[in-house]
C-alpha positions in Angstrom: 0.2 0.0 0.0 2.9 2.3 0.5 4.3 3.2 -2.9 3.1 5.8 -5.8 1.0 7.4 -3.3 3.7 8.5 -1.0 6.8 8.5 -3.0 5.0 10.1 -6.3 1.7 11.5 -6.0 2.2 14.0 -3.4 3.7 16.3 -6.2 0.3 16.3 -8.1 -1.9 16.5 -5.3 -0.1 19.7 -4.2 -0.3 21.3 -7.4 -3.7 21.0 -7.4 -4.5 21.8 -3.6 -1.2 23.4 -2.6 -0.2 22.6 1.0 -3.9 21.4 2.1 -2.9 18.1 0.2 -2.0 16.9 3.7 -5.7 17.2 4.7 -6.4 15.3 1.4 -4.4 12.5 2.8 -5.7 12.5 6.1 -9.2 12.4 4.8 -8.7 9.9 2.4 -7.7 7.7 5.3 -10.8 8.3 7.4 -12.7 7.3 4.1 -11.1 4.2 3.8 -12.3 3.0 7.2 -15.7 1.8 6.2 -14.2 -0.3 3.1 -11.8 -1.7 5.7 -14.6 -2.5 7.8 -16.8 -4.4 5.3 -14.1 -6.0 3.5 -12.6 -7.7 7.0 -16.0 -8.7 8.0 -16.6 -10.5 4.7 -13.3 -11.8 4.6 -13.7 -13.3 8.3 -16.9 -14.5 7.7 -16.1 -15.9 3.9 -12.4 -16.7 4.1 -12.0 -17.8 0.9 -9.7 -16.8 -2.3 -10.5 -14.5 -4.7 -11.8 -11.4 -2.5 -14.3 -9.3 -4.5 -15.1 -11.9 -6.9 -15.9 -14.4 -4.4 -18.3 -12.0 -2.3 -20.2 -10.6 -5.9 -20.4 -14.1 -7.3 -22.0 -15.5 -4.4 -24.0 -12.4 -3.5 -25.1 -11.4 -7.3 -24.5 -14.2 -9.4 -21.9 -15.7 -12.0 -22.1 -12.5 -14.5 -21.6 -10.0 -11.8 -18.7 -11.9 -10.5 -17.3 -12.6 -13.7 -16.8 -8.6 -14.3 -15.6 -8.4 -10.8 -13.1 -11.0 -11.1 -11.7 -9.8 -14.4 -12.0 -6.2 -13.6 -9.9 -6.6 -10.0 -7.4 -8.8 -11.7 -6.6 -6.4 -14.5 -6.6 -3.4 -11.7 -3.9 -5.0 -10.2 -2.0 -5.6 -13.3 -2.1 -2.1 -14.1 -1.4 -1.1 -10.7 1.7 -3.3 -10.9 2.7 -1.3 -14.1 2.2 2.3 -12.2 4.3 0.8 -9.5 7.1 0.1 -11.9 6.6 3.6 -13.9 7.1 5.4 -10.2 10.0 3.2 -9.6 12.1 4.3 -12.6 11.5 8.0 -11.5 13.7 6.9 -8.0 16.1 4.7 -9.8 17.4 7.3 -12.3 18.6 9.2 -9.1 21.1 6.8 -8.3 22.1 4.7 -11.6 21.8 4.9 -15.3 19.8 1.9 -16.4 17.4 1.0 -18.7 14.0 1.0 -16.6 12.2 -1.3 -19.0 14.5 -4.1 -18.7 14.8 -3.5 -15.1 10.9 -3.9 -14.4 11.1 -7.1 -16.5 13.9 -8.5 -14.3 11.9 -7.5 -11.2 8.5 -8.8 -12.6 10.4 -11.9 -13.0 11.9 -12.2 -9.7 8.7 -11.4 -7.6 6.6 -13.8 -9.9 9.4 -16.7 -9.4 9.1 -15.6 -5.3 5.1 -16.2 -5.6 5.6 -19.4 -7.6 7.6 -20.5 -4.6 4.4 -20.1 -2.3 2.7 -17.5 -0.2 4.8 -17.9 2.8 8.2 -17.1 0.8 6.2 -14.0 -0.9 5.3 -13.0 2.5 8.6 -13.2 3.9 10.1 -10.9 1.3 6.9 -8.3 1.5 7.5 -8.0 5.3 11.5 -7.3 5.2 10.2 -4.8 2.1 7.7 -2.9 4.3 10.1 -3.1 7.8 12.9 -1.3 5.2 10.1 1.3 4.1 8.6 2.1 7.5 11.8 2.4 9.4 13.5 4.5 6.6 10.4 6.7 6.4 9.8 7.0 10.1 13.5 8.5 10.3 12.6 10.9 7.5 9.4 12.0 9.4 11.1 12.5 12.8 14.3 14.1 11.5 12.4 16.3 8.9 9.9 17.7 11.8 12.9 18.1 14.3 15.1 19.8 11.5 12.0 21.9 10.7 11.3 23.1 14.6 15.1 23.4 15.1 15.7 25.8 12.0 13.2 28.3 13.5 10.4 27.2 10.9 8.1 30.2 10.1 5.2 28.7 8.3 6.2 30.6 5.0 6.0 27.4 2.7 2.4 26.7 4.2 1.2 29.9 3.7 -1.4 29.9 1.9 -2.6 26.7 3.0 -5.9 26.3 1.1 -4.9 27.6 -2.6 -7.5 26.5 -4.1 -10.0 26.6 -1.5 -12.2 23.5 0.1 -13.1 22.3 -3.1 -9.4 21.8 -4.3 -8.8 19.5 -1.0 -12.1 17.4 -1.8 -10.9 16.9 -5.4 -7.6 15.8 -4.0 -9.3 13.3 -2.1 -10.4 11.6 -4.8 -7.1 11.5 -6.5 -5.0 10.4 -3.3 -7.7 7.6 -2.3 -6.4 5.4 -4.6 -3.2 5.3 -2.4 -5.4 3.0 0.2 -6.7 0.7 -2.7 -4.2 -1.9 -1.6 -5.9 -2.2 2.0 -8.9 -4.5 0.6 -6.7 -6.7 -1.6 -5.7 -8.8 1.4 -9.2 -10.5 1.1 -8.3 -12.2 -2.0 -5.8 -14.1 -0.1 -8.1 -15.1 2.8 -8.0 -18.5 2.5 -4.5 -19.1 3.2 -4.2 -16.7 6.4 -4.1 -18.9 9.5 -7.1 -17.6 12.4 -8.7 -15.1 9.7 -10.9 -14.0 12.1 -8.4 -12.5 14.2 -5.5 -11.6 11.7 -7.1 -10.2 9.1 -9.1 -7.3 11.0 -6.0 -6.6 13.2 -3.7 -6.7 10.1 -6.1 -4.4 8.1 -6.2 -1.7 11.0 -2.8 -1.5 11.7 -2.1 -1.3 8.0 -4.6 1.7 7.6 -3.2 3.4 10.9 0.6 3.0 9.5 -0.4 4.3 6.1 -2.4 7.1 7.0 0.3 8.2 9.5 2.9 8.0 6.8 1.3 9.2 3.9 -0.2 12.2 6.4 3.2 13.3 8.3 5.3 12.6 5.0 3.9 14.8 3.0 3.4 17.8 5.7 7.6 17.5 5.9 7.5 17.4 2.3 5.4 20.9 2.0 6.9 22.3 5.0 10.3 22.2 3.8 9.9 22.4 -0.3 8.0 25.4 -1.9 5.0 24.4 -3.6 6.0 25.7 -6.7 9.2 23.3 -6.7 7.0 20.4 -5.9 4.8 21.0 -9.2 6.0 18.4 -11.7 8.4 16.9 -9.2 8.6 13.2 -9.8 10.7 12.2 -6.8 9.0 14.8 -4.0 10.1 12.9 -1.0 13.5 12.6 -2.4 13.6 16.5 -3.2 12.5 17.0 0.7 14.9 14.6 1.8 17.8 16.6 0.2 16.4 19.5 2.4 16.8 18.0 5.8 19.0 14.8 5.7 22.2 14.1 5.5 23.5 12.7 2.2 23.2 9.0 3.6 19.8 9.7 4.5 19.0 11.0 0.9 20.3 7.7 -0.5 18.3 5.8 2.3 15.0 7.5 1.0 15.8 6.4 -2.6 16.1 3.0 -1.2 12.5 3.2 0.7 11.0 4.1 -2.4 12.6 1.3 -4.2 11.3 -1.2 -1.8 8.1 0.5 -1.7 7.5 -0.1 -5.4 9.1 -3.4 -5.4 6.5 -4.1 -2.4 3.7 -2.8 -4.3 4.5 -5.3 -7.1 4.9 -8.4 -5.4 1.6 -7.6 -3.3 0.0 -7.0 -6.5 1.2 -10.5 -7.9 0.1 -12.3 -4.7 -3.4 -10.9 -4.7 -4.3 -10.8 -8.2 -3.2 -14.5 -8.8 -6.0 -15.8 -6.6 -8.6 -14.1 -8.7 -8.1 -16.7 -11.6 -8.0 -19.6 -9.5 -11.2 -18.7 -7.9 -12.6 -18.2 -11.1 -11.6 -21.5 -12.3 -13.1 -23.2 -9.3 -16.6 -22.0 -10.1 -16.2 -23.0 -13.7 -15.9 -19.4 -15.0 -12.3 -20.2 -16.3 -10.9 -23.6 -17.7 -10.0 -26.2 -14.7 -6.5 -25.5 -15.7 -6.4 -21.7 -14.5 -6.9 -23.0 -11.1 -4.1 -25.5 -10.8 -1.9 -25.9 -7.6 1.6 -26.5 -7.1 2.4 -29.1 -4.2 2.4 -26.1 -1.7 -1.0 -25.0 -2.9 0.2 -22.1 -4.9 -1.9 -20.9 -8.0 1.2 -21.2 -10.5 -1.2 -20.6 -13.6 -2.6 -17.5 -11.9 0.8 -16.4 -10.7 2.6 -16.8 -14.2 -0.3 -15.4 -16.0 -0.4 -12.3 -13.9 3.5 -12.0 -14.4 3.1 -12.1 -18.1 0.6 -9.6 -18.4 
């Protein structure tokens, strides 16, 4: 869930709402609460692979379920592609490499990890998230401290509402996609041990952590970097890090960005692969699409998602 929304979108949000984009991230996080509660309730009551597809197919029938299944699978594939675009914006800051070639290598890598099983994918995901949260936590704490220590005068936040309240609410819709990954955990609910406890707890902690990092991260960014500088900046967090962190901190922020985009791709493949499997179970796709490995991994779904 921590990828483009934190490392790429802030510049676009600030260009449309000014410093008040901070509030847009906070409001979007609050608006994600009903979705979190609804999906956690459904996922604990019906802990089956397929997430939104499974719920809609059981409630409204195969036709609606098919549309939901293909639509959600495609959205996750496109989300992975968007994450790769964001990764290239940060990668060029440290090395001159062909972004397309690297994207293909990373997709092949994460596809292989997911073929090995959900436990291997979860271990990789946990490591990446720890890296992102740790580094961004340092960025936020040090950024706030440096801002106060330098005698912050608030000039970069004035005016706060550059486009009024309407601009803020418009940006809420833009940045709400940053929280879209929250509900995708339901697609792998079948493989979660003690789902009635772990799914609600995991979703609540994820939303709280993401909201805090988004809101405070953007606050530090708009506090230390003038709004006009952020317009069109493809690496806004890197720009803010250059203003408040030592050189090693700036490099670590780039590492955090790359880890965040990588985690988004890994999670996207993990979630998307369960949709073909669930649809094959119900006869909406050929039975081979639901093929499982010895470890219970939907290999066909994983490979198809990686190839797409």
